[in-house]
Gaussian input, Z-matrix of N, CA and C with variables (Angstrom, degrees):
# hf/3-21g

backbone

0 1
 N
 C     1     B1
 C     2     B2     1     A1
 N     3     B3     2     A2     1     D1
 C     4     B4     3     A3     2     D2
 C     5     B5     4     A4     3     D3
 N     6     B6     5     A5     4     D4
 C     7     B7     6     A6     5     D5
 C     8     B8     7     A7     6     D6
 N     9     B9     8     A8     7     D7
 C    10    B10     9     A9     8     D8
 C    11    B11    10    A10     9     D9
 N    12    B12    11    A11    10    D10
 C    13    B13    12    A12    11    D11
 C    14    B14    13    A13    12    D12
 N    15    B15    14    A14    13    D13
 C    16    B16    15    A15    14    D14
 C    17    B17    16    A16    15    D15
 N    18    B18    17    A17    16    D16
 C    19    B19    18    A18    17    D17
 C    20    B20    19    A19    18    D18
 N    21    B21    20    A20    19    D19
 C    22    B22    21    A21    20    D20
 C    23    B23    22    A22    21    D21
 N    24    B24    23    A23    22    D22
 C    25    B25    24    A24    23    D23
 C    26    B26    25    A25    24    D24
 N    27    B27    26    A26    25    D25
 C    28    B28    27    A27    26    D26
 C    29    B29    28    A28    27    D27
 N    30    B30    29    A29    28    D28
 C    31    B31    30    A30    29    D29
 C    32    B32    31    A31    30    D30
 N    33    B33    32    A32    31    D31
 C    34    B34    33    A33    32    D32
 C    35    B35    34    A34    33    D33
 N    36    B36    35    A35    34    D34
 C    37    B37    36    A36    35    D35
 C    38    B38    37    A37    36    D36
 N    39    B39    38    A38    37    D37
 C    40    B40    39    A39    38    D38
 C    41    B41    40    A40    39    D39
 N    42    B42    41    A41    40    D40
 C    43    B43    42    A42    41    D41
 C    44    B44    43    A43    42    D42
 N    45    B45    44    A44    43    D43
 C    46    B46    45    A45    44    D44
 C    47    B47    46    A46    45    D45
 N    48    B48    47    A47    46    D46
 C    49    B49    48    A48    47    D47
 C    50    B50    49    A49    48    D48
 N    51    B51    50    A50    49    D49
 C    52    B52    51    A51    50    D50
 C    53    B53    52    A52    51    D51
 N    54    B54    53    A53    52    D52
 C    55    B55    54    A54    53    D53
 C    56    B56    55    A55    54    D54
 N    57    B57    56    A56    55    D55
 C    58    B58    57    A57    56    D56
 C    59    B59    58    A58    57    D57
 N    60    B60    59    A59    58    D58
 C    61    B61    60    A60    59    D59
 C    62    B62    61    A61    60    D60
 N    63    B63    62    A62    61    D61
 C    64    B64    63    A63    62    D62
 C    65    B65    64    A64    63    D63
 N    66    B66    65    A65    64    D64
 C    67    B67    66    A66    65    D65
 C    68    B68    67    A67    66    D66
 N    69    B69    68    A68    67    D67
 C    70    B70    69    A69    68    D68
 C    71    B71    70    A70    69    D69
 N    72    B72    71    A71    70    D70
 C    73    B73    72    A72    71    D71
 C    74    B74    73    A73    72    D72
 N    75    B75    74    A74    73    D73
 C    76    B76    75    A75    74    D74
 C    77    B77    76    A76    75    D75
 N    78    B78    77    A77    76    D76
 C    79    B79    78    A78    77    D77
 C    80    B80    79    A79    78    D78
 N    81    B81    80    A80    79    D79
 C    82    B82    81    A81    80    D80
 C    83    B83    82    A82    81    D81
 N    84    B84    83    A83    82    D82
 C    85    B85    84    A84    83    D83
 C    86    B86    85    A85    84    D84
 N    87    B87    86    A86    85    D85
 C    88    B88    87    A87    86    D86
 C    89    B89    88    A88    87    D87
 N    90    B90    89    A89    88    D88
 C    91    B91    90    A90    89    D89
 C    92    B92    91    A91    90    D90
 N    93    B93    92    A92    91    D91
 C    94    B94    93    A93    92    D92
 C    95    B95    94    A94    93    D93
 N    96    B96    95    A95    94    D94
 C    97    B97    96    A96    95    D95
 C    98    B98    97    A97    96    D96
 N    99    B99    98    A98    97    D97
 C   100   B100    99    A99    98    D98
 C   101   B101   100   A100    99    D99
 N   102   B102   101   A101   100   D100
 C   103   B103   102   A102   101   D101
 C   104   B104   103   A103   102   D102
 N   105   B105   104   A104   103   D103
 C   106   B106   105   A105   104   D104
 C   107   B107   106   A106   105   D105
 N   108   B108   107   A107   106   D106
 C   109   B109   108   A108   107   D107
 C   110   B110   109   A109   108   D108
 N   111   B111   110   A110   109   D109
 C   112   B112   111   A111   110   D110
 C   113   B113   112   A112   111   D111
 N   114   B114   113   A113   112   D112
 C   115   B115   114   A114   113   D113
 C   116   B116   115   A115   114   D114
 N   117   B117   116   A116   115   D115
 C   118   B118   117   A117   116   D116
 C   119   B119   118   A118   117   D117
 N   120   B120   119   A119   118   D118
 C   121   B121   120   A120   119   D119
 C   122   B122   121   A121   120   D120
 N   123   B123   122   A122   121   D121
 C   124   B124   123   A123   122   D122
 C   125   B125   124   A124   123   D123
 N   126   B126   125   A125   124   D124
 C   127   B127   126   A126   125   D125
 C   128   B128   127   A127   126   D126
 N   129   B129   128   A128   127   D127
 C   130   B130   129   A129   128   D128
 C   131   B131   130   A130   129   D129
 N   132   B132   131   A131   130   D130
 C   133   B133   132   A132   131   D131
 C   134   B134   133   A133   132   D132
 N   135   B135   134   A134   133   D133
 C   136   B136   135   A135   134   D134
 C   137   B137   136   A136   135   D135
 N   138   B138   137   A137   136   D136
 C   139   B139   138   A138   137   D137
 C   140   B140   139   A139   138   D138
 N   141   B141   140   A140   139   D139
 C   142   B142   141   A141   140   D140
 C   143   B143   142   A142   141   D141
 N   144   B144   143   A143   142   D142
 C   145   B145   144   A144   143   D143
 C   146   B146   145   A145   144   D144
 N   147   B147   146   A146   145   D145
 C   148   B148   147   A147   146   D146
 C   149   B149   148   A148   147   D147
 N   150   B150   149   A149   148   D148
 C   151   B151   150   A150   149   D149
 C   152   B152   151   A151   150   D150
 N   153   B153   152   A152   151   D151
 C   154   B154   153   A153   152   D152
 C   155   B155   154   A154   153   D153
 N   156   B156   155   A155   154   D154
 C   157   B157   156   A156   155   D155
 C   158   B158   157   A157   156   D156
 N   159   B159   158   A158   157   D157
 C   160   B160   159   A159   158   D158
 C   161   B161   160   A160   159   D159
 N   162   B162   161   A161   160   D160
 C   163   B163   162   A162   161   D161
 C   164   B164   163   A163   162   D162
 N   165   B165   164   A164   163   D163
 C   166   B166   165   A165   164   D164
 C   167   B167   166   A166   165   D165
 N   168   B168   167   A167   166   D166
 C   169   B169   168   A168   167   D167
 C   170   B170   169   A169   168   D168
 N   171   B171   170   A170   169   D169
 C   172   B172   171   A171   170   D170
 C   173   B173   172   A172   171   D171
 N   174   B174   173   A173   172   D172
 C   175   B175   174   A174   173   D173
 C   176   B176   175   A175   174   D174
 N   177   B177   176   A176   175   D175
 C   178   B178   177   A177   176   D176
 C   179   B179   178   A178   177   D177
 N   180   B180   179   A179   178   D178
 C   181   B181   180   A180   179   D179
 C   182   B182   181   A181   180   D180
 N   183   B183   182   A182   181   D181
 C   184   B184   183   A183   182   D182
 C   185   B185   184   A184   183   D183
 N   186   B186   185   A185   184   D184
 C   187   B187   186   A186   185   D185
 C   188   B188   187   A187   186   D186
 N   189   B189   188   A188   187   D187
 C   190   B190   189   A189   188   D188
 C   191   B191   190   A190   189   D189
 N   192   B192   191   A191   190   D190
 C   193   B193   192   A192   191   D191
 C   194   B194   193   A193   192   D192
 N   195   B195   194   A194   193   D193
 C   196   B196   195   A195   194   D194
 C   197   B197   196   A196   195   D195
 N   198   B198   197   A197   196   D196
 C   199   B199   198   A198   197   D197
 C   200   B200   199   A199   198   D198
 N   201   B201   200   A200   199   D199
 C   202   B202   201   A201   200   D200
 C   203   B203   202   A202   201   D201
 N   204   B204   203   A203   202   D202
 C   205   B205   204   A204   203   D203
 C   206   B206   205   A205   204   D204
 N   207   B207   206   A206   205   D205
 C   208   B208   207   A207   206   D206
 C   209   B209   208   A208   207   D207
 N   210   B210   209   A209   208   D208
 C   211   B211   210   A210   209   D209
 C   212   B212   211   A211   210   D210
 N   213   B213   212   A212   211   D211
 C   214   B214   213   A213   212   D212
 C   215   B215   214   A214   213   D213
 N   216   B216   215   A215   214   D214
 C   217   B217   216   A216   215   D215
 C   218   B218   217   A217   216   D216
 N   219   B219   218   A218   217   D217
 C   220   B220   219   A219   218   D218
 C   221   B221   220   A220   219   D219

   B1=1.4434
   B2=1.5188
   B3=1.2978
   B4=1.4621
   B5=1.5157
   B6=1.3143
   B7=1.4589
   B8=1.5226
   B9=1.3158
   B10=1.4613
   B11=1.5269
   B12=1.3496
   B13=1.4655
   B14=1.5238
   B15=1.3143
   B16=1.4636
   B17=1.5218
   B18=1.3296
   B19=1.4660
   B20=1.5282
   B21=1.3350
   B22=1.4552
   B23=1.5172
   B24=1.3211
   B25=1.4669
   B26=1.5253
   B27=1.3212
   B28=1.4642
   B29=1.5261
   B30=1.3214
   B31=1.4565
   B32=1.5134
   B33=1.3255
   B34=1.4614
   B35=1.5246
   B36=1.3232
   B37=1.4653
   B38=1.5240
   B39=1.3308
   B40=1.4669
   B41=1.5312
   B42=1.3283
   B43=1.4699
   B44=1.5263
   B45=1.3296
   B46=1.4644
   B47=1.5209
   B48=1.3327
   B49=1.4596
   B50=1.5242
   B51=1.3359
   B52=1.4680
   B53=1.5204
   B54=1.3174
   B55=1.4577
   B56=1.5217
   B57=1.3274
   B58=1.4626
   B59=1.5190
   B60=1.3428
   B61=1.4603
   B62=1.5320
   B63=1.3228
   B64=1.4658
   B65=1.5220
   B66=1.3272
   B67=1.4678
   B68=1.5293
   B69=1.3245
   B70=1.4561
   B71=1.5117
   B72=1.3303
   B73=1.4624
   B74=1.5328
   B75=1.3200
   B76=1.4605
   B77=1.5239
   B78=1.3327
   B79=1.4607
   B80=1.5192
   B81=1.3323
   B82=1.4582
   B83=1.5224
   B84=1.3104
   B85=1.4626
   B86=1.5265
   B87=1.3296
   B88=1.4663
   B89=1.5177
   B90=1.3347
   B91=1.4663
   B92=1.5293
   B93=1.3221
   B94=1.4658
   B95=1.5289
   B96=1.3371
   B97=1.4667
   B98=1.5280
   B99=1.3170
   B100=1.4595
   B101=1.5275
   B102=1.3247
   B103=1.4607
   B104=1.5123
   B105=1.3272
   B106=1.4593
   B107=1.5231
   B108=1.3312
   B109=1.4603
   B110=1.5210
   B111=1.3009
   B112=1.4592
   B113=1.5272
   B114=1.3147
   B115=1.4589
   B116=1.5268
   B117=1.3323
   B118=1.4638
   B119=1.5323
   B120=1.3121
   B121=1.4643
   B122=1.5262
   B123=1.3256
   B124=1.4628
   B125=1.5362
   B126=1.3306
   B127=1.4665
   B128=1.5290
   B129=1.3206
   B130=1.4702
   B131=1.5258
   B132=1.3286
   B133=1.4666
   B134=1.5324
   B135=1.3413
   B136=1.4674
   B137=1.5259
   B138=1.3358
   B139=1.4611
   B140=1.5284
   B141=1.3242
   B142=1.4647
   B143=1.5293
   B144=1.3336
   B145=1.4685
   B146=1.5256
   B147=1.3299
   B148=1.4702
   B149=1.5258
   B150=1.3150
   B151=1.4665
   B152=1.5301
   B153=1.3200
   B154=1.4651
   B155=1.5271
   B156=1.3388
   B157=1.4567
   B158=1.5117
   B159=1.3242
   B160=1.4666
   B161=1.5315
   B162=1.3429
   B163=1.4683
   B164=1.5243
   B165=1.3247
   B166=1.4678
   B167=1.5276
   B168=1.3249
   B169=1.4710
   B170=1.5282
   B171=1.3258
   B172=1.4649
   B173=1.5205
   B174=1.3097
   B175=1.4584
   B176=1.5252
   B177=1.3140
   B178=1.4677
   B179=1.5244
   B180=1.3192
   B181=1.4597
   B182=1.5234
   B183=1.3240
   B184=1.4665
   B185=1.5221
   B186=1.3012
   B187=1.4603
   B188=1.5224
   B189=1.3276
   B190=1.4618
   B191=1.5203
   B192=1.3036
   B193=1.4607
   B194=1.5249
   B195=1.3358
   B196=1.4642
   B197=1.5239
   B198=1.3330
   B199=1.4661
   B200=1.5220
   B201=1.3283
   B202=1.4589
   B203=1.5119
   B204=1.3461
   B205=1.4639
   B206=1.5287
   B207=1.3367
   B208=1.4629
   B209=1.5178
   B210=1.3080
   B211=1.4640
   B212=1.5217
   B213=1.3446
   B214=1.4617
   B215=1.5251
   B216=1.3265
   B217=1.4629
   B218=1.5159
   B219=1.3042
   B220=1.4660
   B221=1.4971
   A1=107.58
   A2=117.95
   A3=123.53
   A4=113.95
   A5=118.76
   A6=120.72
   A7=113.85
   A8=118.31
   A9=121.99
   A10=109.54
   A11=115.78
   A12=120.79
   A13=111.87
   A14=117.62
   A15=123.22
   A16=112.38
   A17=116.93
   A18=120.57
   A19=112.80
   A20=117.77
   A21=121.46
   A22=115.45
   A23=118.07
   A24=120.83
   A25=112.28
   A26=117.80
   A27=120.11
   A28=111.44
   A29=116.70
   A30=120.09
   A31=112.60
   A32=116.70
   A33=120.75
   A34=110.72
   A35=116.99
   A36=121.88
   A37=112.39
   A38=116.82
   A39=120.89
   A40=110.77
   A41=117.27
   A42=120.06
   A43=114.82
   A44=117.53
   A45=120.36
   A46=112.27
   A47=116.71
   A48=121.36
   A49=111.52
   A50=117.12
   A51=121.40
   A52=112.25
   A53=115.10
   A54=123.48
   A55=106.44
   A56=117.21
   A57=121.22
   A58=111.16
   A59=115.30
   A60=119.97
   A61=109.14
   A62=117.11
   A63=121.77
   A64=113.57
   A65=117.78
   A66=121.54
   A67=111.95
   A68=117.16
   A69=120.60
   A70=114.33
   A71=116.69
   A72=121.28
   A73=108.97
   A74=115.72
   A75=121.06
   A76=112.24
   A77=114.55
   A78=121.14
   A79=108.75
   A80=116.28
   A81=122.10
   A82=108.27
   A83=116.03
   A84=122.61
   A85=111.46
   A86=117.46
   A87=122.45
   A88=114.31
   A89=117.40
   A90=119.61
   A91=112.63
   A92=115.73
   A93=121.77
   A94=111.66
   A95=114.65
   A96=122.31
   A97=114.71
   A98=118.11
   A99=120.69
   A100=113.88
   A101=117.44
   A102=119.61
   A103=113.57
   A104=116.37
   A105=120.26
   A106=112.86
   A107=117.54
   A108=121.65
   A109=110.76
   A110=115.86
   A111=121.41
   A112=109.25
   A113=116.65
   A114=121.05
   A115=107.36
   A116=117.24
   A117=119.43
   A118=111.38
   A119=115.48
   A120=121.60
   A121=112.20
   A122=117.03
   A123=119.87
   A124=112.82
   A125=117.32
   A126=121.52
   A127=113.11
   A128=117.35
   A129=120.20
   A130=112.93
   A131=118.33
   A132=120.41
   A133=110.68
   A134=116.62
   A135=120.22
   A136=110.77
   A137=116.44
   A138=120.33
   A139=110.99
   A140=116.85
   A141=120.75
   A142=110.17
   A143=117.41
   A144=120.11
   A145=110.68
   A146=116.86
   A147=120.71
   A148=110.53
   A149=116.95
   A150=122.52
   A151=110.81
   A152=116.22
   A153=120.68
   A154=112.57
   A155=117.19
   A156=120.75
   A157=115.26
   A158=117.93
   A159=120.73
   A160=109.48
   A161=117.61
   A162=119.80
   A163=114.55
   A164=117.68
   A165=120.39
   A166=112.73
   A167=117.02
   A168=121.78
   A169=112.27
   A170=115.80
   A171=120.87
   A172=112.62
   A173=117.82
   A174=121.80
   A175=109.20
   A176=115.72
   A177=122.08
   A178=108.80
   A179=116.60
   A180=122.40
   A181=107.86
   A182=115.96
   A183=120.89
   A184=109.37
   A185=115.97
   A186=121.50
   A187=112.92
   A188=117.32
   A189=121.00
   A190=110.05
   A191=116.36
   A192=123.17
   A193=112.49
   A194=115.35
   A195=121.18
   A196=110.74
   A197=116.74
   A198=122.39
   A199=111.43
   A200=116.01
   A201=120.73
   A202=114.78
   A203=118.73
   A204=121.33
   A205=110.17
   A206=116.35
   A207=121.11
   A208=112.11
   A209=117.55
   A210=120.68
   A211=113.10
   A212=117.90
   A213=119.34
   A214=111.93
   A215=117.83
   A216=121.41
   A217=112.99
   A218=118.24
   A219=120.62
   A220=111.38
   D1=136.21
   D2=-176.70
   D3=-65.75
   D4=-16.73
   D5=-176.58
   D6=-91.75
   D7=-6.23
   D8=179.76
   D9=-62.84
   D10=133.59
   D11=179.56
   D12=-108.50
   D13=12.63
   D14=176.97
   D15=60.04
   D16=40.64
   D17=-178.23
   D18=-80.25
   D19=-22.02
   D20=178.75
   D21=87.44
   D22=1.71
   D23=-177.41
   D24=-63.10
   D25=-41.57
   D26=-176.87
   D27=-67.52
   D28=-41.63
   D29=179.00
   D30=-66.14
   D31=-32.38
   D32=176.59
   D33=-69.45
   D34=-38.82
   D35=-179.03
   D36=-78.84
   D37=-33.50
   D38=-173.69
   D39=-143.14
   D40=69.72
   D41=-176.18
   D42=-65.68
   D43=-19.22
   D44=177.59
   D45=-85.18
   D46=-5.33
   D47=-179.37
   D48=-110.79
   D49=-40.86
   D50=-172.91
   D51=-112.91
   D52=142.60
   D53=172.07
   D54=-135.69
   D55=-177.79
   D56=-174.73
   D57=-129.77
   D58=144.60
   D59=175.99
   D60=-82.39
   D61=-172.84
   D62=-176.43
   D63=-62.55
   D64=-23.72
   D65=178.21
   D66=-94.03
   D67=1.71
   D68=-179.57
   D69=86.53
   D70=6.52
   D71=179.52
   D72=-78.71
   D73=131.79
   D74=-176.36
   D75=-74.37
   D76=148.93
   D77=172.01
   D78=-146.74
   D79=157.31
   D80=178.56
   D81=-80.35
   D82=123.36
   D83=-177.89
   D84=-63.95
   D85=-38.65
   D86=-171.99
   D87=-57.51
   D88=-36.33
   D89=-174.71
   D90=-143.76
   D91=26.21
   D92=179.28
   D93=53.48
   D94=40.80
   D95=173.11
   D96=69.84
   D97=24.68
   D98=-178.85
   D99=-93.17
   D100=-14.02
   D101=179.59
   D102=72.18
   D103=27.16
   D104=-178.26
   D105=-102.34
   D106=-15.48
   D107=-177.43
   D108=-109.48
   D109=136.73
   D110=176.50
   D111=-74.80
   D112=138.93
   D113=175.90
   D114=-71.81
   D115=130.03
   D116=-179.74
   D117=-57.64
   D118=145.78
   D119=-176.06
   D120=-53.48
   D121=-38.28
   D122=-177.47
   D123=-69.45
   D124=-12.66
   D125=178.50
   D126=-107.27
   D127=0.53
   D128=-175.86
   D129=-61.37
   D130=-40.01
   D131=179.84
   D132=-63.25
   D133=-41.94
   D134=176.74
   D135=-62.63
   D136=-40.53
   D137=179.12
   D138=-61.34
   D139=-43.89
   D140=179.39
   D141=-64.92
   D142=-39.80
   D143=176.47
   D144=-60.00
   D145=-42.83
   D146=178.76
   D147=-65.90
   D148=-44.16
   D149=178.29
   D150=-57.10
   D151=-49.27
   D152=-178.39
   D153=-69.65
   D154=-26.44
   D155=-177.65
   D156=-92.01
   D157=-4.37
   D158=-178.40
   D159=-73.01
   D160=117.49
   D161=-176.27
   D162=-71.26
   D163=-15.27
   D164=-178.06
   D165=-112.98
   D166=8.09
   D167=-178.24
   D168=54.12
   D169=36.68
   D170=-179.89
   D171=-77.79
   D172=-21.57
   D173=-178.34
   D174=-85.72
   D175=127.51
   D176=178.95
   D177=-109.81
   D178=138.47
   D179=179.43
   D180=-128.61
   D181=134.20
   D182=179.43
   D183=-146.49
   D184=164.13
   D185=178.74
   D186=-80.71
   D187=-13.36
   D188=179.21
   D189=-134.29
   D190=167.88
   D191=-177.10
   D192=-58.91
   D193=143.87
   D194=173.69
   D195=-81.50
   D196=-20.21
   D197=-176.10
   D198=50.14
   D199=42.92
   D200=176.63
   D201=82.09
   D202=1.76
   D203=-177.39
   D204=-132.50
   D205=75.97
   D206=-178.50
   D207=-63.39
   D208=-24.16
   D209=-177.82
   D210=-69.18
   D211=-15.65
   D212=-179.86
   D213=-66.96
   D214=-12.17
   D215=179.19
   D216=-100.71
   D217=7.74
   D218=178.77
   D219=-89.73

């Protein structure tokens, strides 16, 4: 997501969901940030913690797949 400032908050809250590229920009490990894979139920609480803790609102959450276009839910 273009708004990520590489603060590390999401990875701290949900290390099994988020990792960082060479510039420190976060991405979802499950599907390389495409929004095509559902977060496993056992990780949903961590995902919500990361979502709520993101200072730039870069994390998008929806009930259905983004299919690579998270902006369609804005």
